[in-house]
N, C-alpha and C positions, 0 to 999 in steps of 0.2 A: 545559448550555446547550440550550434547546429550539431546533430548527433552523427552525421556522416563522417566516417573515419575515426570516430571516438570509441573508447572502450567503456561500456556501461555495465555495472553489476546490478542484477535484478533478483531480489529475494522472492520466494514463493513462485519461482518460474516454472513450476511443474503443472500448473493448472490455472483456470480462470483468468483474471486480469493479468496475473504474472506471466502466463504463457503468451497471452496476446501482446503484452509489452515486449517480450523477447522477440516474437515474430515480427512485430511492427518495427522495432529498432533495427533488426537485421534487414528488413525490407528497405529501410532508409539508409542503409550503408554502414551501420554501426557494427562494431565487434561487441559481442555480448557474453558475459559470464552469468549463466543461468544457475541460480542457487535454489535448492529445495531439500527438504528432509526425505522426500520420497524419490528413490533412485529411478524407478521405472517411469514415473511421471515426468521427471526432468529429462530423461533420455528420449521420451516420446516427443517432448517439446522440440528437442534438437532434430529429431527425425522428420518433423513436420516442415522443416526448412532445409531440405537437402542441398539446395543451391547455395546456401550460406554455411554449410557444415564447417568450413575452415574458420568461420568467423564466430562460431558459438562454442564455448566451453561449458561443461556441466560439472557442478560441484554439489555433492551430497553433504549437507551441513545442517546441524541443529542450531538455529540462530540464538537459542538461549544459552549456548555454551560459549562463553567469552573467549576462551583460548582457541576454540575452533575457528571463530571469526577472525582472530588475530592471525592465525595460520592462513586463512583464506586470502588475505592480502597478498602474501607471497605467491600463493598458487595462481592467482589471477595475473600477477605481474610476470610470472614464469611463462604462462601460456600466451598472454597478449602483449607483454612488454611494458605496458603502461595501464593506468586506470584513470579515466576522466570523469566518471560520474557514478552515482549509486541511486537506485530506486528502491526504497524500503517499502515493499508491497506486502510481504508476508504478514499474515494475521489470522487470528481465530476469534470466533464469537463465543459467548457463554450459553449454557442452556437457558431457555426463556423462563426463568424463575426469579423471584424477588431476592434482594440482598439477604433478607432474613433467613431464607431457605438455601442459600448458596454456600457450599462448603469452601473452606479455606484452600483446599487443594486446587479447586477449579479457579478460585480467585487468583491464586499465585500463578497458575499456568497462563491465564489470560494476560496478566501483567507482565510475566516473563517474556512471552512471545511478542506481544504488541508493543510494549514500551521498552523493556530492557533489550530485546532483540534489535530494535531500531537504534537504541543508544549504543550498543556494542558495535553495530555497523558504522555509525557516524564516527565514534571515537577511534575505531581502528583504521578507517579509510581516509579520514580528513587530512592527516599529515601528508598522505600521498597526493590528494587532490590539490592541496595548497602548492605543490611543486609544479603543477601543470599550468600552461599559458591561460587556459580557461577550463573550468570544471563546474559540475552541478550536483546538487543533492535534491532529490524529490522524495519527500516522506508522505506516505498515504495515511491520512487520518480517516475520518468518516463523518457523514452527516450526524451520526450519533455522538461525535466528539464536540458538537456545539449545541445539540438539541437532545434533551432527555428522552430516552426510549424505555418505557417500563419493561422490566424483565431483562434488560441489557445494561443495567446501571454500571456494572464493573467494566464491561466492554467499553462503554461510553467514557468512563473515567480513564481507561488506558489510552483511548484515542484523544481525549482532551489533553492528556499529558504529552502525547506526540505533537499535538497542535502547538501548545505553548513552547515546548522545547524547540520546535522548528522555527517558530517566529522569533525566539530568542537567538537562535543560530543565525537567522537572516540579519538581525541587528549586529551581531558580533562580527559577521563576515562581510559587512557592507563595503569596506574598503579593500577587499581582497579579490582574487580572481574566481572565487567560488560563489556561484549563484545558488539560491535556496528557494524551493517552492513547496508549499503545503497543499495537498489535494484532499478534497472532501467528496468522496463518492456517495451518491444516494443508493437507491436499490439497484444493484447490478446483477445481471443474470450470470451467476457463477455457481460453483458447487461448494461454497464456503461452509454451508450447513453440514454437508456430508463430511467434509474435511475436518470440521470442528466436532463431529459426532453429536450434532444437535438436530432435533426433529421439531418441525412446526408446520402447521397447515399453511397453505398459501394465503397471503394477506389480500383481502378484497375490499372494494369500496362499497358504498351503500347500495349500489345496484347489483352487487354480487359478482361483479367482474374483477378479475385479478388486476392489480396495478401493473401498468406497463413498465417493464424493467429496461434499463439501459443495457445494451449488449456489451459484452466484455471487450470486443474488438473496438467498438466505438469509444469506450472508456479509455482504452489504451491510447488511441489516437489523440484524444483530448489531453491526456497527461503529457504525452511526448510533445505535442504542440506547445504546452505550457512551459516545458523545459526550453524549447527552442526560442520562445519569446521572453524567457526569463521572468515569467509571471510570479508575483508574490504569493498568490493563492488562486486555486481553481476549483470551481464547483463542477462536479461530474454528474450530469443528469439534471433534467428539468425539476425533479422533486427536490434535489439539493439546493438548486437556485431559488426555488419558490420558498422553501422553508427557511433558508438563510435570510431572505428579505423579511419574512414574517417574524422570525425570532428576534431580529434587530429592533423591530417596532413594537411587537406585542409578544414578549417572551412567554408569559403565562398562557395566553391563548394558543400559541403555537404548540406548547407542551401539551395542552389539553386536547388539541386536535389529534396529535400523534397517539396519545393515550386512548382516545375514543376509537380511532381506526383500528388499533390493535385488539379491541374487544370484539370486532366483527368476525 
């Protein structure tokens, strides 16, 4: 589905990849409903694209609140007239601690934002998408959704749930007008740690250099290209591509490599 002239809803549109997705969609001629829990952040996103002001609506919504998401459908339709696609980008990570030491409050928060927030968006918007001549759903999982990352086991579990739900959706919607894509970003240069209230030193390789991160704007372009080509899945970043290949062939070794790098 080409995004030009289409209305796309983007969650987490106030910062990081979400902001870049909004800006790139607007640049390509789409109308965008930018959704975020942070009012100032999402308004700043809209201000960064003044030439597309009439194409961007902003919505302050907590995606863990199902009723708020259900109301969002009508808000988007009222502003834009239609809705042709959703990008479920919003997400948080957990503190870098083991499952044994992670409180249930944080576990529930991660699952509520990453999985249930995505589920609420899909369930609420899918009936509208099915009415359109063509439509698309892109759900953002993570490299951690197919590869275990010590200290991020619950985050990984939430993204693995998004992965399988999205793949199931693809199969269910094969004979419809709705395309479905699952995206697996690797290490992306965003402020997700700050937004998630998580602290951690920069990850380095054996030479002491920080890993090269994929820029958020590049990640956004890759994901929108995936929508336009109706890709089944897309790896975002060379690290995600490399670890995907390795995990398929040598899952235990791939997991060990990630665990070792996190010790540095």
